[in-house]
C-alpha positions in Angstrom: -0.2 0.0 0.1 1.3 3.5 -0.9 2.7 5.4 2.2 0.0 8.0 2.2 -2.8 5.5 1.7 -5.0 4.2 4.8 -6.5 0.8 5.1 -10.4 1.2 4.3 -11.2 -1.1 7.1 -10.0 1.9 9.4 -13.2 3.8 8.3 -16.0 1.7 7.5 -17.6 -1.1 9.5 -20.3 -3.4 8.6 -23.9 -2.9 9.6 -26.6 -5.4 9.7 -29.9 -4.1 10.2 -32.8 -6.5 9.3 -36.4 -5.5 8.0 -37.5 -7.5 11.1 -40.9 -5.3 11.3 -41.4 -5.1 7.6 -41.3 -1.3 7.4 -40.9 -1.6 3.6 -40.9 -4.2 0.7 -38.8 -1.9 -1.8 -36.0 -4.4 -2.9 -33.2 -2.8 -4.6 -30.1 -4.3 -6.6 -26.8 -2.7 -7.6 -26.0 -2.8 -11.0 -22.1 -2.9 -12.7 -22.6 1.0 -12.8 -22.5 1.3 -9.2 -26.5 2.5 -8.7 -29.2 1.1 -6.9 -31.9 -0.3 -9.4 -35.2 -2.0 -8.5 -34.7 -5.7 -8.1 -36.4 -8.4 -10.4 -35.8 -11.5 -8.2 -39.0 -13.5 -8.0 -39.8 -12.8 -4.2 -43.4 -14.3 -3.9 -43.5 -16.0 -0.8 -40.1 -14.9 0.5 -39.6 -13.9 4.3 -38.7 -10.1 3.4 -38.2 -9.8 7.1 -34.6 -11.3 6.6 -33.7 -9.0 4.3 -31.1 -6.1 5.2 -32.7 -2.7 5.8 -30.7 0.0 4.4 -31.0 3.8 4.8 -29.6 7.2 3.9 -25.7 7.3 3.9 -25.0 3.7 4.2 -23.3 1.6 1.3 -24.1 -1.9 0.1 -22.2 -4.0 -2.3 -22.6 -7.4 -4.0 -19.3 -9.5 -3.1 -20.3 -12.3 -5.6 -19.5 -12.3 -9.6 -16.7 -9.7 -9.2 -14.5 -12.2 -11.0 -17.2 -12.8 -13.6 -18.0 -9.1 -14.3 -14.5 -7.7 -13.3 -16.3 -5.1 -11.0 -17.7 -4.7 -7.7 -21.0 -3.3 -7.5 -21.2 -0.9 -4.7 -23.5 2.1 -4.2 -24.1 4.8 -1.6 -27.8 4.9 -0.6 -28.7 8.7 -1.0 -32.9 8.4 -0.4 -34.6 9.5 2.6 -36.9 6.3 2.4 -35.2 3.0 3.5 -35.3 -0.2 1.3 -34.1 -3.6 1.5 -31.1 -5.2 0.0 -30.0 -8.9 -0.5 -29.0 -10.6 3.0 -26.1 -11.8 0.9 -24.9 -8.1 0.5 -22.5 -6.4 2.6 -23.9 -3.4 4.3 -21.6 -0.7 5.6 -21.3 2.7 6.7 -18.5 5.1 7.6 -17.4 5.6 11.2 -16.8 9.1 11.2 -18.0 11.2 8.8 -16.1 14.1 10.1 -13.1 12.4 8.9 -14.4 10.6 5.6 -17.1 11.8 3.7 -19.5 9.1 1.8 -19.3 10.9 -1.4 -15.9 11.2 -1.5 -15.7 7.2 -0.9 -18.2 6.5 -3.5 -16.0 8.3 -5.8 -13.2 6.1 -5.2 -14.9 3.0 -5.5 -16.1 3.9 -9.0 -12.6 4.1 -10.5 -11.6 1.6 -12.9 -8.5 0.9 -10.6 -10.3 0.1 -7.8 -12.4 -2.5 -9.7 -9.0 -3.9 -11.0 -7.7 -4.5 -7.6 -11.2 -6.1 -6.5 -10.9 -8.2 -9.6 -7.4 -9.1 -8.3 -8.6 -10.0 -4.7 -11.1 -12.5 -6.1 -11.3 -16.2 -4.7 -10.8 -19.2 -7.1 -14.8 -19.9 -7.6 -16.3 -19.9 -10.7 -17.7 -16.5 -10.8 -15.2 -15.1 -8.2 -16.1 -13.6 -4.7 -14.3 -11.2 -2.7 -14.3 -11.1 1.1 -15.0 -8.7 3.5 -11.8 -9.1 5.1 -9.9 -8.1 1.8 -12.2 -5.2 0.9 -11.3 -3.8 4.6 -7.5 -4.1 3.6 -8.0 -2.2 0.4 -6.2 1.3 0.4 -7.5 5.0 -0.3 -5.9 8.4 0.5 -8.0 10.5 2.8 -7.0 14.1 2.6 -8.5 16.6 5.0 -12.1 16.9 5.1 -12.1 20.3 3.1 -10.0 18.8 0.5 -12.3 16.1 0.1 -15.3 18.6 -0.2 -13.4 20.4 -3.0 -13.1 17.1 -5.0 -16.8 16.1 -4.4 -18.0 19.3 -5.4 -15.9 19.6 -8.6 -16.7 15.6 -9.7 -20.6 16.1 -8.7 -20.9 18.5 -11.5 -20.3 15.9 -13.8 -22.3 13.6 -12.1 -25.3 15.7 -11.9 -25.4 16.4 -15.6 -25.1 12.6 -16.4 -28.1 12.2 -14.1 -30.0 14.8 -15.6 -29.3 13.2 -19.0 -30.6 9.8 -17.9 -33.7 11.5 -16.6 -34.3 13.0 -19.8 -33.8 9.9 -21.4 -36.5 8.5 -19.1 -38.8 11.1 -20.1 -37.9 10.5 -23.8 -38.8 6.7 -23.9 -41.9 7.3 -21.8 -43.1 9.7 -24.4 -42.3 7.0 -27.1 -44.3 4.8 -25.2 -47.2 6.7 -24.5 -47.3 7.7 -28.1 -47.2 3.9 -29.1 -49.9 2.9 -26.6 -52.1 6.2 -28.0 -51.9 4.2 -31.5 -51.7 0.4 -30.9 -53.1 -0.2 -27.2 -56.5 -1.7 -28.5 -54.6 -4.2 -30.5 -51.6 -5.1 -28.3 -53.4 -7.9 -26.5 -54.5 -11.0 -28.1 -58.1 -9.9 -28.1 -59.8 -10.1 -31.8 -60.4 -7.0 -32.8 -61.5 -5.2 -36.3 -58.6 -3.3 -37.7 -59.1 0.4 -39.3 -59.4 0.3 -43.1 -55.6 -0.3 -44.3 -54.2 -1.8 -41.4 -53.0 -5.5 -41.3 -51.7 -7.9 -38.9 -48.0 -9.2 -39.3 -45.3 -11.1 -37.3 -42.2 -9.6 -36.1 -40.6 -11.9 -38.3 -42.0 -10.4 -41.2 -40.1 -7.4 -40.9 -36.7 -8.2 -39.5 -34.2 -11.0 -39.6 -32.3 -12.8 -36.9 -28.8 -11.7 -37.6 -26.9 -15.0 -37.1 -23.3 -13.4 -38.0 -20.4 -14.4 -36.2 -17.2 -13.2 -35.5 -13.9 -14.3 -37.7 -10.2 -14.9 -36.5 -9.3 -11.7 -38.3 -11.9 -9.9 -36.1 -10.4 -11.1 -33.1 -6.9 -10.1 -34.0 -8.2 -6.7 -34.8 -10.0 -6.3 -31.5 -13.5 -6.6 -31.0 -16.0 -4.6 -28.5 -18.2 -6.8 -26.2 -21.6 -5.8 -24.8 -22.6 -8.6 -22.1 -26.2 -9.0 -21.3 -25.9 -6.7 -18.4 -24.3 -3.9 -20.5 -27.6 -3.5 -22.1 -30.6 -2.5 -20.0 -33.7 -1.1 -21.7 -31.8 0.9 -24.3 -29.0 2.2 -22.0 -25.8 0.9 -23.3 -22.8 0.6 -21.1 -19.3 1.7 -22.2 -17.8 -0.8 -24.2 -15.3 -3.6 -23.3 -12.5 -3.8 -25.5 -11.2 -7.0 -26.0 -7.9 -8.3 -27.9 -6.7 -11.7 -28.7 -8.3 -15.0 -29.0 -7.8 -16.2 -25.4 -9.5 -13.1 -23.9 -12.6 -13.6 -25.9 -15.7 -14.9 -23.9 -16.6 -18.3 -25.1 -20.2 -16.9 -25.7 -19.1 -13.8 -27.0 -19.7 -14.4 -31.0 -22.6 -12.4 -32.4 -22.1 -9.6 -34.3 -23.8 -6.5 -34.4 -24.5 -4.0 -37.1 -25.9 -0.2 -37.3 -29.8 -0.2 -36.2 -29.8 -3.9 -34.9 -32.2 -4.7 -32.1 -30.6 -6.8 -29.1 -32.9 -8.5 -27.1 -31.7 -11.2 -24.5 -33.6 -14.2 -24.7 -32.1 -15.4 -21.2 -34.3 -14.2 -18.3 -36.1 -11.4 -20.7 -37.9 -10.0 -17.4 -34.5 -8.5 -16.7 -35.1 -6.1 -19.8 -31.5 -6.3 -21.3 -32.4 -5.0 -24.5 -31.9 -2.0 -26.7 -31.1 -0.6 -30.2 -27.3 -0.4 -31.1 -26.7 2.8 -33.0 -23.4 3.3 -35.3 -21.4 0.5 -33.7 -17.8 0.4 -33.7 -16.3 -2.0 -36.2 -16.2 -5.6 -34.4 -19.1 -5.1 -31.8 -20.3 -8.5 -30.7 -22.7 -9.5 -28.0 -23.1 -13.0 -26.3 -25.3 -15.3 -27.8 -27.5 -15.2 -25.3 -28.7 -12.2 -27.2 -31.2 -12.3 -30.1 -29.8 -9.6 -32.8 -32.9 -8.5 -34.8 -31.9 -6.9 -38.1 -34.5 -4.9 -40.2 -35.1 -6.4 -43.5 -36.2 -2.4 -44.8 -39.8 -3.0 -45.6 -41.0 0.1 -44.2 -41.3 -0.3 -40.4 -38.7 1.4 -38.4 -36.2 -0.2 -35.9 -38.0 2.2 -33.3 -41.5 0.8 -34.1 -40.3 -2.9 -33.9 -38.4 -2.2 -30.7 -41.5 -0.7 -29.0 -43.5 -3.5 -30.3 -41.4 -6.2 -28.7 -40.8 -4.6 -25.5 -44.4 -3.2 -24.8 -46.0 -4.5 -21.7 -48.7 -6.9 -23.2 -46.0 -8.5 -25.6 -43.5 -8.7 -22.4 -46.1 -10.7 -20.2 -47.1 -12.7 -23.4 -43.4 -13.8 -23.9 -42.7 -14.1 -20.0 -45.5 -16.7 -20.0 -43.7 -18.8 -22.4 -40.5 -18.4 -20.6 -42.3 -19.8 -17.3 -43.1 -22.8 -19.0 -39.2 -23.5 -20.2 -37.4 -26.3 -18.6 -34.1 -24.7 -18.9 -31.7 -24.0 -15.6 -32.2 -20.2 -16.7 -35.7 -19.3 -18.0 -35.1 -18.8 -21.9 -36.9 -17.8 -25.0 -36.7 -19.3 -28.2 -36.2 -16.6 -30.8 -38.9 -18.1 -33.1 -41.2 -17.4 -30.3 -40.0 -13.4 -30.7 -40.3 -13.6 -34.6 -43.8 -14.9 -34.1 -45.2 -12.0 -32.3 -48.0 -10.9 -33.8 -47.8 -6.7 -34.6 -50.3 -4.3 -36.3 -49.1 -2.5 -39.1 -51.1 1.0 -39.8 -51.7 2.5 -43.2 -49.0 4.1 -44.9 -50.0 7.6 -43.7 -50.0 6.8 -40.2 -47.1 4.3 -40.5 -44.6 7.3 -42.3 -45.7 9.4 -39.2 -44.9 7.3 -36.6 -41.5 6.2 -38.2 -40.9 10.0 -38.0 -41.8 10.8 -34.8 -40.1 7.7 -33.2 -36.9 8.5 -35.2 -36.7 11.9 -33.7 -37.4 10.5 -30.2 -34.8 8.0 -30.3 -32.1 10.2 -31.9 -32.5 12.5 -29.0 -31.9 9.3 -26.8 -29.0 7.9 -28.5 -27.3 11.5 -28.5 -27.8 11.7 -24.7 -26.6 8.3 -24.3 -23.5 9.5 -26.2 -22.8 12.3 -24.1 -23.3 10.1 -21.1 -20.9 8.0 -22.0 -18.5 10.7 -22.8 -18.9 12.4 -19.5 -18.2 9.1 -17.9 -15.1 8.7 -19.9 -14.3 12.6 -18.8 -15.0 11.7 -14.8 -12.4 8.9 -15.1 -9.7 11.3 -16.6 -10.4 14.0 -14.3 -10.6 12.2 -10.9 -6.6 12.1 -10.6 -6.6 16.0 -11.9 -9.0 16.7 -9.2 -6.7 15.0 -6.4 -3.5 16.7 -8.3 -5.2 20.1 -7.6 -5.5 19.4 -3.9 -2.3 17.9 -3.4 -3.2 14.4 -2.9 0.0 12.3 -4.1 -2.1 10.0 -6.8 -5.5 8.4 -7.4 -3.3 5.9 -9.8 
């Protein structure tokens, strides 16, 4: 450990407060971007009083899968109302906030170098977990409280901008789905209804093909960009992972992706790992756990297809098929996805819908691009912030 670093265990302690009085049933998980998110776990019949109760100012982390994901999912809880997290999570708090600010520590956790060190500490299990003892031994610099506040203030300017862009994207997609619902709600169920003049029923497979293109040896040698299933969530894409060399390519990372392709995870589709990929770099691939749909340019836009296969009624229908699956992980057959019934409106309405949704999703993807740029900027500026307040190094 560097001479100006202190052991993390000197400043944090485990907390184990259970939801014994059932004060909340709001169950949260942590994604690999280090944010809390609503859990998709099936808790029907589960005793939620055993779950850990997290309150404002405390941290939680998932010590499992660090070896697999090469990140430690850890997040600071900032909401006023409490929530619950898995009993398997570590929940902890700062011992003395007059010495170490929670926001400063969370900045430290977001560093790529922090994740790299955590990955090196993982055990030999298949997915690779990390122990609490190893977390306590991790080091960090602890400047004065005023210096911490300076760093946090500068850093949060970017963080707040990212949060604003994400909120705007949520509103944009909600607008797109509201517009979609206004057009197609009467026809989005399996109920037989009479269609307006010029409208027709079709299958998803009538307007797109399954893209089954795979990477080649030359692709691998030139380097590929990999999106795993947890990298794509409701049309938001994580920054891409760069992979060089055959030995580093995950065995399931085979499916190539082209501009405008819709990626849809057929493994546990209830997790909503799906989205439209715009302007991908050369040699982008995804896990074969994804179905990749390529529009065959018959007049229905990618955005309209995307909204059809991800609207609530179709999601419920697909989930009902998955629940009858005998696989270890609930898996959807791609043919069931291609067979989904959609309603195609007359030419005039179709052109208007394509145009309106195209404008909405253009804004979404431009915001996503800015989010990725700002995320990269955070990583670049973090050492600069520290140098500005005379911390030897964050590297």
